[in-house]
Phi, psi and omega in degrees: 000143176301132185297323181293320178295321176298318179301315182297317182298314181298320181298314183296318180296323179296318180294315178301316180298318181297316182294322181295317180295318178298322179299323180287317184288341180281348174299131183210160176227144178222152183259129173270119186273132179296147178287157176091179182272134174277131179233151178297141180084353179249146181269139175226147182256122173256136184244135175268130178244119184259141175241146174058048176287125180304145178307133177081004180255147176232115182296145170250135190248136173244113182266144181225148170237122182050043175072011177255121182295128181249327189201138175233118182202175179273345179283140181267030180226155183220125179267117187245127180237092181294143181279334186210170183281164178141191180254131182224149178254122178258124182230153176217138173249125175257123189244117173246044178092259180275354185239132174224156176213159184224141173218153176213153177226152177256128182237146175258126178251125180264159179281128179286160179299322179294320181296323176298324180288316188270351184058055184307316182246014185270125181256016177276179186243011181273067173290169169301145185299135180250152171277087189298334180290333180244015176244141179254123181254121186242140178223149169227148185203120172283115187271001178052044178064022183048035187279346184265133182305131179090002187288332175295312180299317180297316181296318178296317178295322179296313178304316183294307188291327180269000178053050184284135176264329177220126174237132182248127183238132174260167184052066177226164178243165185297327183281355178285341178300314180295321180297316183285326178300318178296319180292322180293324178296321177297326178280354179077023182258132177252113171231088193284348184251124181227159178208145178229139176231118178281150174288166181301332179273355180090357181239160174055061179269194180247139177235126182241131173241137187216151173271352181238148186301134179268121188235161170053046182284150179181165175258136167265090187245145179213140180287333178201159177209157185264132173285114185294343179281307184268340185080003178285142177271124182254136181274139176236026187300327185243021184252170182288137176276174167267137184251132181237145176206172180227153167227164174241119182235121181053042178070015178248130177279128179240123180259132183248138170236115188259129183232146166219087185288163184306136179265167174122155180256358182285162181300323178299321181296319179289325171303317182291323178295317177298318177298317178297313184290324176294318178294322178293319178303315181295321180295314182294317180299330183274339190238349183231160173272096189285336182274324182242352178278160181262101188235141176234129171246118187214159181136198179266102185271350182054034177288132184228152184267183186269149166056027181258134180284117177232120177054037175085001182231160178258141179268166186273212186305148186286149171282345187262329194200169174263002178246111192294344182255002182237115183277076187202167178270120179231165177083150179229014180241153188297338186259011176238331186278162182266195183305308183297325177301324178288322176294337178268006177063033183266004182273039175206178183269001184263105182277350182297326183261016178294131177276173181227124170279110191295309184289332175292321184278320186268332176241070189304125173064025175276115190297146181246358179223157191271031167288127185265352184276345184196125173298321186296319182287348189250012173263075190260332188257140187218148161248108182250135187226155176291160182301326180293321182285329178301324178300335181263003184288134174263102189303320183294344183274351186284130179214144164250108194271091184285347181282000176253026184291346182281351190246358175193165176276001175242160172259146174287146175246134185215144182204152178245152181228128184261124179251000000 
C-alpha cells in the first residue's frame, strides 16, 4: 500500500476515534433544583438533566442523599422529603453502560412551621403544657427482646420522662415483665396493671404496662386469612395474633388493638400483612363502633414502601398505596389499597369511619426504625386512632423519640389525648 495513502487512513481513523471519545466524554448529567424554600416534612422533586446521551441509550439513575444510595431507577426525578432541618447533599449518578457522570448539589432545609409545632425531630420534653389529669398518654415501642444491656432501665426512664400512662411493647418475652417492673420501681413509677400475650409460636409477644386497669383482654387470632389483592389464603398458624384489651379513663372506655404484623420484603410477606390487616379491619367493623368509639390500633406494622433498594433487592407492592411512586394512601376498593389502608378502615366507601395514623399523618415520613438507607422502609410503627379519638389528640405531644436509639432497633412513638 502507498505509504502516503496509509498515513491518510491512519489520520482519518485517529480523527474518528477522537470524535468518538469526545462524544463519550461529552455525556453529562446535572441536577435541576426545585424552586422555593425546602422545609422539613415537605416533599420536593429534584430532576436529572442529561446532555449528549448516546443514540440508543437510556440512562439509569442512582440518587443519593449524603452519599447514601436511596434509589436506582430509569426515571430522572427524585422526590426528597427531609426529616429535619440542616444542610444536605443530593447527588445523582447517570449510567449509560460504559459512560457515567455524576452531579451533586448542596441544599439548605429549613424547619417548617408544622415541625416547630409538633417537634418533629426534637427530643426535649418541653411540650405545650397538658392537663395531665385529663390527658391519657399512650406509647408503643418494639423492644427487640430487651436484648440490649440497660434496656429495662431505659424503658423505665422513658416511661418516667414522658409521663406515659399506657405503654405497649412488641418483641418481648414473658420474663421481661419482672425485669421492667423492677426498673420502674427504681424510677419510682407505679404501673400496677400488666398483661402479656405470647405469639402463636410462643416467642416475641406483647407486654403492656398501665396505670389503669386492663380489662377484657383477648386475642384476635385466625389460622388463616385471605389477601384481598391476590385472593391467596395465607396461613397464620405460627404467627403473632392481634391482642386486644380495654381501659377506662375518666369514665371513657378506650379499646386497644396491639399488632406486630409479619415482617419481610418478599411478595409472600406483603400478602400476609395485607391479609392480617384486612382480617383485623373486618373484625373491628363487626365488633366496635368505629365512628364514635375510642379505638387505638398500635404497634409494629412493618409497613414498607415500593421500589426501594434494601440490602440489594427491590420489594414488591407497597403497604402504603396502590401507586408505587406515591407514598400515600390511595384507592377506595378492597383490592387496591395496601396494609395501612386496611388498618385505616379505607376499604369501603364510608369515610366517616376512616381511622388516622397519627405519626404517619402528622410527622410525614419520620422514620421509626433505624434503617439508614430509606425513610420509606423505616416507617414501621404506628399509633392509629378512630375519628372520635383523633379529635382528642394533642398534636404537640406527638413524638418519635430518637434519643432512645441505643436500646432497640426501633424508636418509641408517644402521644397524648385529652378527655
